[in-house]
SENUMI-536261 format. One record per atom (N, C-alpha, C): z, y, x; residue in three letters. Coordinates in steps of 0.1 Angstrom, whole numbers, plus 5000, padded with zeros to 4 digits. Atoms other than C-alpha are relative to their C-alpha. Layout:
BEGIN
ZYXAla
...
This chain:
BEGIN
498850084997Met
483794543779Met
500549934987Met
499550085011Ala
485194273756Ala
501349945004Ala
498750074997Glu
488694143753Glu
500149874993Glu
499750135006Ile
489593783748Ile
501449994996Ile
498750005005Lys
492593753726Lys
500449864995Lys
499450135006Val
494893463715Val
499850014985Val
500349995015Pro
493593393679Pro
501249954992Pro
499050065009Glu
495693303649Glu
499849855000Glu
500150154998Leu
496492933653Leu
500449934987Leu
499450065012Ala
498592843623Ala
501150094995Ala
499049905006Glu
501093023600Glu
501349995008Glu
498750014994Ser
504092893619Ser
499950005016Ser
500150004986Ile
502692913655Ile
499750155004Ile
500249864996Thr
503093263671Thr
499850015015Thr
500149994986Glu
502993183708Glu
499649875006Glu
500450124993Gly
501892933734Gly
500150035015Gly
500049994985Thr
501692873772Thr
498749975005Thr
501350034994Ile
498592893792Ile
500249895010Ile
499850124992Ser
498492543807Ser
498949995011Ser
501150014990Gln
495092583825Gln
498950104997Gln
501249915001Trp
492392843832Trp
498849915003Trp
501250084998Leu
488992683828Leu
498950085007Leu
500949904994Lys
487192993842Lys
500850095010Lys
499349914991Lys
487993233870Lys
499250135000Lys
500749875000Pro
486993603876Pro
498749985008Pro
501350014994Gly
483293633884Gly
499249894993Gly
500850105007Asp
482293333862Asp
499350064988Asp
500749965013Phe
479693393835Phe
500449904989Phe
499750085011Val
480693263801Val
499150034988Val
500849985012His
478693213770His
500950024988His
499249995013Lys
479993313735Lys
500349864995Lys
499650135005Gly
481993023722Gly
500449905010Gly
499750094989Glu
482592873756Glu
501550015003Glu
498550004998Ser
486192763764Ser
500350065014Ser
499649944987Ile
487892963791Ile
501549975004Ile
498750044997Ala
491492843789Ala
500649904990Ala
499350105009Glu
493792573775Glu
501450054997Glu
498749945004Leu
496792693755Leu
500849884995Leu
499150105005Glu
499792463750Glu
500950064990Glu
499049965011Thr
501692513717Thr
501049904998Thr
498950095003Asp
504692343703Asp
499549864997Asp
500550135005Lys
502592063688Lys
498749955007Lys
501350044996Val
498992063701Val
499550095011Val
500749924991Asn
496792193729Asn
498850064994Asn
501149935006Val
494192443719Val
499250075011Val
500949934990Glu
491092573739Glu
499750134994Glu
500349875004Leu
490692943738Leu
498550035004Leu
501549984998Met
486993063736Met
499750145001Met
500549874999Ala
485093363746Ala
499350044987Ala
500649955012Glu
483993583717Glu
498750075003Glu
501249934996Glu
481193753737Glu
499549935013Glu
500550054988Ser
478893643765Ser
500150115011Ser
499849914989Gly
479393803799Gly
500749945012Gly
499350044988Val
481193793832Val
501550034999Val
498549975000Ile
484993753834Ile
500350095012Ile
499649904990Thr
486294053853Thr
501549995003Thr
498550014998Gln
490094003848Gln
500649894992Gln
499150105007Leu
492593733839Leu
501350075000Leu
498849925001Leu
495693903826Leu
501349925000Leu
498850084999Phe
498093613827Phe
499749885010Phe
500150124991Asn
498793323851Asn
500249874992Asn
499650135006Glu
498992953843Glu
501549994999Glu
498650015002Gly
502392883829Gly
500650124993Gly
499549895007Asp
502793223813Asp
500049984985Asp
499950015015Thr
503793253776Thr
499250124994Thr
500849895007Val
501393453754Val
500249984985Val
499950005014Arg
501593553718Arg
498750024993Arg
501249975008Val
498993563690Val
499750145000Val
500449865000Gly
496993873694Gly
500050065014Gly
500049954986Asp
497693913732Asp
498649995006Asp
501250004992Thr
494694003754Thr
500249925012Thr
499850094989Ile
494393733780Ile
499050025011Ile
501149984990Ala
491093823798Ala
499150114995Ala
501049895003Ile
488394093800Ile
498749945004Ile
501450044998Val
484694013798Val
499150125000Val
501049905000Ser
481994253809Ser
498749964995Ser
501250055007Ala
479194213785Ala
498750055007Ala
501249944993Glu
476894433807Glu
499749935013Glu
500250064986Ala
477394233839Ala
499149894999Ala
501050114999Glu
474793983850Glu
500849885006Glu
499450124995Ala
475493623859Ala
500250005015Ala
499949994986Ser
474993713895Ser
501150095006Ser
499049914996Thr
477793963895Thr
501049935009Thr
499150064992Pro
480093893924Pro
501450004994Pro
498650005005Pro
483793803917Pro
500750135003Pro
499349884998Val
486194083914Val
500850005013Val
499350024987Ala
488293943943Ala
499049965011Ala
500850044989Glu
486793903977Glu
500049865003Glu
499950154997Ala
488093553981Ala
500349934987Ala
499850075013Pro
487593333950Pro
501249915000Pro
499050104999Gln
490293103963Gln
501450074997Gln
498749935002Gln
492993373958Gln
500649964987Gln
499450035013Pro
495593303931Pro
499850114990Pro
500349905011Val
495193473897Val
500850135002Val
499349885000Gln
497993713903Gln
499550115010Gln
500649904991Glu
496093883932Glu
498850064995Glu
501249945007Met
493193943909Met
500450084987Met
499549935012Gln
495394113883Gln
499650145000Gln
500349865001Pro
494594463871Pro
501250085006Pro
498949914995Thr
496594753885Thr
501050034989Thr
499049975010Ala
499794863868Ala
499550094989Ala
500549905010Val
497995153852Val
499049934990Val
501050075009Gln
495194923838Gln
500849914991Gln
499350115008Ala
497694663826Ala
500950064989Ala
499049945008Glu
499994913808Glu
499649994985Glu
500350015014Pro
498094913774Pro
500249854996Pro
499850145003Val
498094533775Val
501549964999Val
498650025000Lys
501794533783Lys
500650054987Lys
499549945012Gln
502494763754Gln
499649924988Gln
500550085012Glu
500394553730Glu
500949875000Glu
499250135000Ala
502294233741Ala
501450034995Ala
498749975005Glu
505594413735Glu
500050024985Glu
500149985014Ala
504494523701Ala
499949874992Ala
500150135006Lys
503494163693Lys
501349934999Lys
498850074999Ser
506794033704Ser
501050054990Ser
499149955010Ala
508494253678Ala
499649954986Ala
500450055013Gln
506694073650Gln
501149924993Gln
499050075007Arg
508893923623Arg
499749855001Arg
500150155000Pro
509593543623Pro
499249964987Pro
500750055012Ile
507493333599Ile
501149954990Ile
499050045010Ala
509593303567Ala
499550014986Ala
500449995014Ser
509193253530Ser
500550124994Ser
499549885006Pro
509593553507Pro
501449984995Pro
498650025005Ala
512793393492Ala
500950015012Ala
499150004989Ala
514193353527Ala
500250155005Ala
499949864996Arg
513393723536Arg
500950084990Arg
499249935009Lys
514993843504Lys
501549975002Lys
498650044998Leu
518193643509Leu
500550065013Leu
499549954987Ala
518393753546Ala
500350154998Ala
499849865002Arg
518094123535Arg
501350024992Arg
498749995008Glu
520894073509Glu
501249975008Glu
498850044992Lys
523193913534Lys
500150075013Lys
500049934987Gly
522294133563Gly
499849915012Gly
500250104990Ile
521093843584Ile
498750035007Ile
501249994992Asp
518593883613Asp
499349875000Asp
500750125001Leu
515893623607Leu
499749945014Leu
500250064987Ala
515393583644Ala
501149915005Ala
498950084996Ala
518793433646Ala
500249874992Ala
500050115009Val
518093173619Val
499349885006Val
500650124995Thr
517392813630Thr
499349924988Thr
500750075011Pro
514692653607Pro
500149855002Pro
500150155000Val
514692283597Val
498649965001Val
501550035000Asp
510892293593Asp
499649975014Asp
500450034986Pro
509492113624Pro
499050105006Pro
501049904995Leu
506792393626Leu
500650145001Leu
499449874998Gly
509292673626Gly
500150104988Gly
500049915011Arg
508892823591Arg
501450014994Arg
498749985006Ile
512192973578Ile
500050004985Ile
499950015015Arg
513092883542Arg
501350054996Arg
498849955006Lys
515792993519Lys
501249925004Lys
498850084997His
518092703526His
500450015015His
499649974987Asp
517892783563Asp
500950125002Asp
499149875000Val
519293133557Val
501349974994Val
498750035006Glu
521992983534Glu
500949925010Glu
499250084990Ala
522992733562Ala
500550095011Ala
499549914989His
523093013588His
501150094995His
498949915005Ala
525293233565Ala
501349924999Ala
498750085001Ser
527792943561Ser
500649965013Ser
499550044987Arg
528192893598Arg
501050105005Arg
499149904994Pro
531093053617Pro
499350085011Pro
500749924990Ala
530193333641Ala
500249935014Ala
500050074987Ala
529293203676Ala
500950065010Ala
499249934990Ala
531193463695Ala
501250074993Ala
498849935005Ser
534693603689Ser
499950145002Ser
500149864998Pro
535293973685Pro
500550055013Pro
499549964987Gln
537193983717Gln
498949985011Gln
501050034990Thr
534193843736Thr
498650014995Thr
501449995006Pro
530993983721Pro
499049965010Pro
501150044992Ala
527793843734Ala
499250115004Ala
500949894996Val
525594073754Val
498649954999Val
501450045003Glu
521994063742Glu
499249985013Glu
500950014988Gly
519593923768Gly
500749935012Gly
499350064989Thr
522293763790Thr
500249854997Thr
499750145001Lys
522893393796Lys
501349975008Lys
498950044993Pro
526093223807Pro
499649955014Pro
500350054987Ala
526193143844Ala
500049855000Ala
500150154999Ala
524992793851Ala
501049945009Ala
499050074992Val
527592553864Val
499349885006Val
500750114994Glu
525992313889Glu
500949884999Glu
499350135002Ser
526891953881Ser
499649905011Ser
500450094989Phe
525391813913Phe
500450065013Phe
499749964986Asp
525991823950Asp
498850085006Asp
501149924994Pro
523892113964Pro
499549955013Pro
500450044987Glu
523791943997Glu
499149875000Glu
500850125002Lys
521991633983Lys
498750034993Lys
501449975006Pro
518291613973Pro
500049984985Pro
500350005015Val
517391693937Val
498650064998Val
501349945004Glu
514091783920Glu
500350084987Glu
499949915012Arg
514092073895Arg
498750024993Arg
501349995007Met
511292063869Met
500250084987Met
500049925013Lys
510592313841Lys
499549914989Lys
500450085012Met
510492153807Met
498750064994Met
501249965007Ser
507092173790Ser
500450064987Ser
499849955013Arg
506792373758Arg
500249904990Arg
499950115010Arg
506392053739Arg
501349935001Arg
498850074998Arg
509391893754Arg
501250094996Arg
499049915005Gln
511492203747Gln
500150004985Gln
500050015014Thr
510392193711Thr
500649874994Thr
499450135004Ile
511191823708Ile
501550005001Ile
498549994998Ala
514691883722Ala
500650094990Ala
499449915010Lys
515292173699Lys
500049944986Lys
500050065014Arg
514191993667Arg
501049884999Arg
499150115001Leu
516191683675Leu
501450044999Leu
498649945001Val
519391883680Val
500250064987Val
499949935013Glu
518692093649Glu
500349904989Glu
499950095011Val
518291793626Val
501449944999Val
498750065000Gln
521591653637Gln
501150104996Gln
499149905004His
523291983629His
499850034985His
500349965014Thr
521592033595Thr
499949894990Thr
500050115010Ala
521491683580Ala
501249915002Ala
498950095000Ala
524191433572Ala
499449865003Ala
500850124996Met
522491153592Met
500949885001Met
499350135000Leu
523590793588Leu
499049895002Leu
500950104997Thr
521990473600Thr
500549864995Thr
499750145004Thr
521990123584Thr
499049905006Thr
500850104993Phe
520689803599Phe
499849874992Phe
500250135005Asn
519189473590Asn
499149925010Asn
500850084991Glu
517189193606Glu
498949934992Glu
501250065007Ile
513789043597Ile
499649885007Ile
500650124994Asp
512588693603Asp
498550025000Asp
501449974999Met
509088763615Met
499049885000Met
500850124999Thr
507888403613Thr
498750004991Thr
501150005010Ala
505688443582Ala
498950105004Ala
501049904996Val
503988763595Val
499349965012Val
500650054988Met
503388613629Met
499049894998Met
500950115004Asn
501888293614Asn
498850054993Asn
501149945007Leu
499688503591Leu
499050065010Leu
500849934990Arg
498488713620Arg
499249905009Arg
500650104992Lys
497788403641Lys
498849934993Lys
501150075008Arg
495688243613Arg
498850104998Arg
501049905005Arg
493788563604Arg
499450105010Arg
500349894991Lys
493588783635Lys
498549995005Lys
501350014995Asp
490188653648Asp
499050044989Asp
500849975011Ala
488488673614Ala
500150154996Ala
499749865003Phe
490089013608Phe
499350095010Phe
500749924990Tyr
488789153640Tyr
498549994999Tyr
501450025001Gln
485289013635Gln
499550094988Gln
500549935012Glu
485089173601Glu
500250155001Glu
499649855001His
486789513607His
500050065014His
500149954987Glu
486489553645Glu
501350085004Glu
498749954996Val
490189643648Val
501049894999Val
499050115000Arg
493189423656Arg
501050014989Arg
499050005010Leu
495689323630Leu
501450005007Leu
498849994994Gly
498989443642Gly
501250014990Gly
498849995008Phe
502589483629Phe
500050124991Phe
499849875007Met
502189843619Met
499450014986Met
500650005013Ser
499889783589Ser
501049934990Ser
499150075009Phe
502389523575Phe
501250094997Phe
498849925002Phe
505389763580Phe
499650134992Phe
500449885008Thr
503390063566Thr
499949964985Thr
500150055014Lys
502589863534Lys
501449974994Lys
498650035005Ala
506189743531Ala
500850124997Ala
499349875002Val
507590093535Val
499550074988Val
500549945012Val
505290233509Val
500549944987Val
499550075012Ala
506289963484Ala
501550034998Ala
498649975001Ala
509990033492Ala
500250144995Ala
499949865004Leu
509490403488Leu
499850024985Leu
500349995015Lys
508090353453Lys
501249964992Lys
498950055007Lys
511190163444Lys
501250105002Lys
498949914997Tyr
513590413461Tyr
499450145004Tyr
500849874997Pro
511790753458Pro
500850115007Pro
499349904993Leu
514590963472Leu
499850005015Leu
500350014986Leu
513690843506Leu
498750065003Leu
501349944998Asn
510291003501Asn
500150154995Asn
499749875005Ala
511891343494Ala
500350105012Ala
499449904990Glu
513191663512Glu
500850094992Glu
499049915006Ile
515891913505Ile
499550145002Ile
500349854999Gln
515092283498Gln
501150074993Gln
498949935006Gly
518192483492Gly
500849904991Gly
499250085009Asp
519892333461Asp
499049914992Asp
501050085007Glu
516692143451Glu
499649885008Glu
500650124993Ile
515391793459Ile
498550004996Ile
501450015003Ile
511591773462Ile
499649865002Ile
500450145000Val
510491413454Val
498550005001Val
501550004998Lys
506991353467Lys
499449884994Lys
500650125007Lys
504691133446Lys
498849965008Lys
501150044992Tyr
502291073475Tyr
500749945013Tyr
499450084989Tyr
502790863507Tyr
499250025013Tyr
500649974988Asp
501791023539Asp
501049965011Asp
499150064991Ile
503390813566Ile
499850045014Ile
500049964986Gly
504190953600Gly
500249885009Gly
499850114991Val
503790703629Val
500250065014Val
499649944988Ala
505590803661Ala
499249945012Ala
500850054988Val
503390783693Val
500550075012Val
499549954987Ser
504690823728Ser
498850045009Ser
501049954990Thr
502491033752Thr
500750055012Thr
499449954987Asp
502991163787Asp
500850124998Asp
499349885002Glu
504091493773Glu
501150004990Glu
499050015009Gly
506491363748Gly
499649934987Gly
500250075013Leu
506791203713Leu
499350094990Leu
500649935011Val
504391313686Val
499949914988Val
500050095012Val
504191193650Val
498850044991Val
501149985009Pro
500691203635Pro
500149924987Pro
499750055013Val
500391123599Val
498849924994Val
501050085008Val
498490843580Val
500050054986Val
500149955014Arg
497391013548Arg
499849904990Arg
500250085012Asp
497590843514Asp
500049855004Asp
499950144995Ala
498790513530Ala
500049904989Ala
500050095011Asp
499290363496Asp
498649974995Asp
501350035005Lys
495590383489Lys
499149935011Lys
500850074990Lys
494490223522Lys
500349865001Lys
499750154997Asn
494089853530Asn
500449985014Asn
499550034987Phe
495289683561Phe
499150055011Phe
500949974990Ala
492189743581Ala
499950165001Ala
500149864999Glu
491990113572Glu
501350065006Glu
498749954994Ile
495690163582Ile
499949985015Ile
500150044986Glu
495189983615Glu
499050105007Glu
501149924994Arg
491990183622Arg
500550155001Arg
499549864999Glu
493690523614Glu
501150015010Glu
498950004990Ile
496790443635Ile
499450005014Ile
500750004987Leu
494490353665Leu
499350135003Leu
500749884998His
492490663660His
500950125003His
499049904998Leu
495490893658Leu
500749985014Leu
499350034987Ala
497190723688Ala
499150045012Ala
500949964989Thr
494090773709Thr
499950155001Thr
500149855000Lys
493791143699Lys
501350055007Lys
498749954994Ala
497491183708Ala
500049995015Ala
499950034985Arg
497191033743Arg
498950085007Arg
501049924994Glu
494091243749Glu
500250154997Glu
499649865003Asn
495791563737Asn
498950074991Asn
501049955009Lys
493191603709Lys
500550014986Lys
499549995013Leu
495491603679Leu
499950154995Leu
500049875006Ser
494991893655Ser
501350024992Ser
498849985008Leu
497792063636Leu
500049934987Leu
500150075013Lys
496491903604Lys
500549855002Lys
499650134998Asp
497091563620Asp
501549985000Asp
498650014998Leu
500791643625Leu
500850054988Leu
499249935011Gln
501791833593Gln
500149914988Gln
499950055014Gly
503091713560Gly
500449864998Gly
499650135002Gly
504391363566Gly
501249994990Gly
498950025010Thr
506791223539Thr
501149915005Thr
499050104994Phe
508490943559Phe
499449965013Phe
500450034986Thr
508290823595Thr
500449865004Thr
499750134994Ile
508090483612Ile
499950025015Ile
500150004986Thr
508890453649Thr
500349865006Thr
499950144994Asn
508590143671Asn
500450005014Asn
499450014986Gly
510890123701Gly
499849875006Gly
500250134995Gly
510089763704Gly
498949985010Gly
501150014990Val
506889823723Val
500550035014Val
499449974986Phe
509189943752Phe
501149905003Phe
499050104998Gly
511589653748Gly
501350034994Gly
498749965006Ser
514289823727Ser
500449894990Ser
499550105009Leu
516389563709Leu
500750064987Leu
499449935011Met
518289813687Met
500250155003Met
499849864998Ser
518490193683Ser
500350074986Ser
499849925012Thr
519390463658Thr
499050125000Thr
501049904999Pro
516290673652Pro
500550134993Pro
499649875005Ile
516691053646Ile
499050054989Ile
500949955011Leu
515291203614Leu
498950105005Leu
501149904997Asn
511991393616Asn
500050104989Asn
499849905011Gly
513091693595Gly
498750074997Gly
499050015011Pro
512591793568Pro
500049874993Pro
499950135006Gln
512091433560Gln
501449954999Gln
498650055001Val
515191243549Val
500149855003Val
499950144996Gly
514290893561Gly
499049965011Gly
500950054989Ile
512890713592Ile
500449865003Ile
499850144997Leu
512490343599Leu
499749975014Leu
500250044986Gly
512990213634Gly
499749855001Gly
500350134996Met
511289893645Met
500449975014Met
499650044987His
512389693675His
499449875005His
500650124993Lys
511589403698Lys
500249884992Lys
499950145006Val
510789063683Val
500549915011Val
499450094991Gln
513088813700Gln
500449874994Gln
499550135006Leu
513788443695Leu
501550005000Leu
498650025002Arg
517288393682Arg
500349884992Arg
499650115009Pro
519088093667Pro
500450054987Pro
499849965014Val
519188123629Val
500549884992Val
499550115008Ala
521187913605Ala
499049994988Ala
501050025011Ile
518587763581Ile
500849964987Ile
499150045010Asp
521287593560Asp
501349955007Asp
498750054995Glu
524687433565Glu
499949905011Glu
500250104991Glu
523187163586Glu
499150035012Glu
501149984990Arg
520287313606Arg
500150145006Arg
500249874992Met
519787583632Met
498549995006Met
501449994994Glu
516287703643Glu
499950135008Glu
500449884993Asn
514987943669Asn
498950074992Asn
501049935008Arg
513188213649Arg
499750145007Arg
500349874994Pro
511388533660Pro
500650114991Pro
499249915008Met
513788803647Met
499850145005Met
500149864996Met
513489183647Met
501150084992Met
499049905006Tyr
516389433641Tyr
499250124995Tyr
500649885005Val
515289723619Val
501150094996Val
499049895003Ala
517190053614Ala
499450104991Ala
500449895008Leu
516990303587Leu
501050125001Leu
499249885000Ser
518290653594Ser
499750084988Ser
500349935012Tyr
518690863563Tyr
501050124999Tyr
499249885002Asp
520091193551Asp
501049974988Asp
499050055010His
523391103533His
500350114989His
499849895010Arg
523291443514Arg
499449964987Arg
500750045013Ile
520891293488Ile
499849854999Ile
500250145000Ile
520790923497Ile
501349935002Ile
498850084999Asp
523690693491Asp
499849875007Asp
500150124993Gly
524390373509Gly
499349894992Gly
500650105009Lys
523290163479Lys
498450015001Lys
501449994999Glu
519790313480Glu
499449975014Glu
500550024986Ala
519490303518Ala
500049855003Ala
499950144997Val
520589933520Val
498949934991Val
501150065009Gly
518289843490Gly
498750025005Gly
501349974994Phe
515390013507Phe
499749905011Phe
500250094988Leu
515889813539Leu
499949854996Leu
500150145005Val
516389483520Val
498649984994Val
501450015006Lys
513089553501Lys
499049985011Lys
500950024989Val
511289593534Val
500149875006Val
499750144995Lys
512889273547Lys
499349904992Lys
500550105009Glu
511889073517Glu
498550005000Glu
501449994999Leu
508289193518Leu
499449945013Leu
500650054988Leu
507789113554Leu
500349855003Leu
499750144999Glu
509488773552Glu
499149924990Glu
500950065009Asp
507088693524Asp
498850094998Asp
501049895000Pro
503988903533Pro
499049994989Pro
501050015011Glu
501888763504Glu
500450104989Glu
499649915010Gln
503988983482Gln
499450145002Gln
500549864997Leu
502489293499Leu
498750024992Leu
501249995008Leu
499189213481Leu
500350044986Leu
499649965014Leu
500989243448Leu
500650144999Leu
499349885000Glu
502989543458Glu
499150125003Glu
500949894995Ser
500089743474Ser
499350074988Ser
């Protein structure tokens, strides 16, 4: 008999949800063959059999949460491919093919032991938590992948207690839900996916842990649109990828970050980490929520390489094929609400980053050319959200003006790149 366990996925990922079983009891599996799909906070991962044999038991149902190290299935290495299924009716749901309570007890005990594992935290964070008597499980990390750092513990220690002494919270209980809708009228109740829960949690966290502020400007897109119109056919024939706005904006952002480096930084405790490389996150909307894959070393890539990389990452995102490496370590983010028709918005920071640029819809608007003339020009509002803890208005406005100048005279991008 062989056990199929949830493997180590990444340092900051300790659990996931079984989104789909690819095999059922009675199926023969080869070593290395996928048997289930696991949904984590960021990516979907296929779990593979470590031995060849017949699956005799599935220990969890689709939708169940499992932790790293949990046994999720049993494979009989001695069984033959012709071994009949454990259940008489293959169509029966997984729960009717579960092992008996006696058989499942060791698995249950193992799962409980795993659930008691310590949160992922840096040594400095653990030391500070011990000194202050803080339970790391109660600390909310800024890191989008859940790693607790020293400044997270400091922030937790400075917050007031959530419950008063007169009304102590009872562990494991939740406040009674207050229905805000008419129970006599039709509603649909849907469980949030793990990814959507994580997105919701991170977006709320960053607004509680950063001093977020947004500044706006507008860009006359005439020059970029004329350049694209003249060059798009030749560009596509040479590079087999379309020339879009994202490569122009990525190049302009990199040039502006070089001039205003604090926007390419992050805060760790009482230190500012200024990054001397430019890994630009590009927000991509998928059916399961927003993800931000990263274009590595954007300063070293030309327009075609940037467009090709963005297309590749967007395709992987929509096919649920992004790896953790694709999502980790961005230094600044660009998001484009304009593809959905948004005219203006205030993007939320992608912590621990301290800056995010929001692009919006290009729309014809009357613009004063001089005191005598007005023209209809293709204009785009842009928004920069930033962490006011380390970035002042002067730097934020200067950054956005630099992006505007480069895009209104895109030939400068050749000199700035």
